[in-house]
N, C-alpha and C positions, 0 to 999 in steps of 0.2 A: 555507647560510651558517652559521658557527659562531662562538661566543664562547668564548674560553678563560679560566677563572677558575683562578688558582694558589692552592691551600690547602696551605700547608706545602710539601712536596715532591710533592703530587699535583696532577695536571691534571684539571679537570672540564670536560667539553665539553657546552655548552648549544646546542641547536639553535633557531633562530628560524624563523618562518613568514612573514618580510617578503617573500621573493621569491615565495612561492606566492600571497600576497595581491596582489602586483603582477601576477602572471600573471592572476589572475581579473579584476582591474580592466581590464588591457590587452585580454583577450579579449572582455570586454563592450564595450569601446570599439571593437574591431574589427567587432562586430556592429552597433553604433550607426552606424559609418562605412558599413556595407553598406546598412542600412535602419532608420534610427533610429526611424521612426514605428511600425514593426512591434514593435521591441523594447520600446517603452514603451506599446504598445497605444493609440496616438493615432489620430485620424482620418486616413485617407490623403489627403494634399493632392490637391485637384482642379485646382488652377491650375498654370501653368508658373512656375517660380521667376523672380522678377523679374530676377535676375542671369544667368539662362540666355541664352547668346549667340544673338542673332537669326539668325546665320549657320547655326545648326544647326536645321533644321526637322524632323528625323528623330524627335526625342525631345520629349516633352511631358508635362504633368501631374506625377504623383508621381515618375516616373523622374528629373526634373530637380531634385528635392529631395534626392536621395541624394548623399552625400559622394563615394562612388566614381565617380558619373557624371561628375564634372568632374576628379577627381584620379586616377582609375584604380584598378584592382585592385593595380597595381604602384607606386602613389603617384608616378608619374612624369609624369602629365599629358600635355601635348603633346609631351614627350620620349620617351614610352614607347608602350605598346600602343594608346593612344588618339590617337596622331599621325595616325591615319586611321580610317575606318569610321564607323559610325552614332553613335558617341559623341565624335567629333572636335569639340573646342570651342575650341581654341587656349589653354586655361587651363593654367597652369603646375602642376607636382606639388608634393609636400610633402616630397620627400627632403632638402631643406636644413634641415628642422626636426627631423630625426633627431638625438636627443641634446640638443635644444634646450630652451627654457623653456616649461613648461606654461602660465604666465600669458600668454605671447606668442600661443599657440594659442587659448586661451580668449578672450582679447580679440578676436582676429580672427573667431572664430565668432560673437561678439556684435555685430560691426560691421554697417554698413548693407548691405554686399555679401552677407553670409551670413544675417543676420537671424534668429538662433536665440534671442535673448533672449525669455523668456517662453513658449517652445515646449518647452524641455527643462530639467531640473532641475540643480542644482548638481553632484550626483553624475554626471549624464550628461555634463556639461561636463568634469568631471574625468576620467572613463574615457576619453572621446574624446581628450582631450589626452594621457593616459597612452599610448594606442595610437600616436598620431602622434609622440610624443617618445621612447617606449621600446619600442615594439613593431614597428617597421618591419622588413621583410625586404628585404634586397638581392636582388631577384628575378633579376638578371642573373648572380649567382653560382650559382644553382640551376636556372635554366632557360635554355636556349639560345633566344635571341630569334628566330633565323631558322627552326630546326626546330621550336621549341616543346617540344622533349623535355627531360626532367629530366636535370640533370647531377649525377652522383656518387650516384644512388640505387641502393640495393640491392634488387632485385626480390624476392628470396627473403625478405628481412625484411619488405618491404612487403606481400608476400602474408600473412605471419603476422599482422602488425598488422590488416590489412584483414579477414581472415576470422575474427578474434576479436573485433573492435569494429565495424567498419563494416558488414559483411555482415548484421548483425542487422535493419538497416533497408534497406539497399541490395541485399540478396540477394548470393550469390557471383558472380552474372553482372554485377552493377553496373547492373541494369536496373530496379530499383525506387527509389522509388516511380514509378508510371506517368506521373505529371504532370510529370516532368522527363526530360531527355535522358539516355540511357545514360551512365554515368560514363566508360566508354571513349571515347565521342564528346567529352564536355565537356572531359576531361582533356587531350585532344589538340588541341581547338580553342581553348580558353581555360584554359591551366594556371595562370595568375596568379589567376584567380578560385578555382580549386580549391585552390591552396595557401592563400589567404586564409581559405577556409571550413574546411579541415582544421585550421588554426592556431586559429581563433576560434569556429567553430560557425556555425549557420544561424539568422538572427533568428526568434525566437519558435517554435523547434522544439527538440526533445529532442537534437539532434545535439550530441555531446560536442566541446569544444574540446581539441586535442591540444597547445596550446602548451607546457604544462608539461613535456612529455616531450622537448622539444628539438627544434630544426628538422630534424635528421637524420631523425627518425622521419617527419616530414611529407614529406621529400623521397623517402624510401623508399615511402611510400604512393603518392605521385604517380607514381613510376616503375612501380609495380605497376598502378595504374589505367590507365596508357597502353598495357597489354598486354590489357586487357579488350575484348570485343566492342564495336564502335562502333554496331552496330544491333541 
């Protein structure tokens, strides 16, 4: 973003860091959406969230307190990837809040259904609202829902990004660390989660958020990950 100041007949270009600061807030909000209690180093919830649907008996305890567990990695809720499977809840997504009011989102997070008043800070509320209103990705534009394959990704570029950034922790094989599935398997099984984490990072880990580099970089990395070994 640039501001132009005219001094006589000269043009002076001043850069601002507003967009960069938005990206950092949005990325942190994305991590909070993933697992807020880990981001803020809070005690892991031991109870099942009071608003968790009784129809879903497959998930309980801290899993039911994660925003993504109700609204999905694709933020489409019952209309998206969580229309079926172990996270099926019948709860709607958040796509309608894309470009909406932060105040609306914050008010909802503080209501009786969500119950986050007193659990997270003003900054946490703001970052989460930034993610929901300004950080959403239209997943259907970059992932084919039926095949789960990346759309429009450049594998060659993705390889360069991955091997210079991601492989430092995940190894060139994508099989590190050992306490998680190989990236080749995860990216083909749940590409929506992988996109979310490439964009925003992993809660309470040193994984970098790639959001500031543009969505295409994330799509290229996903396309490359889907070529890695699944086992």
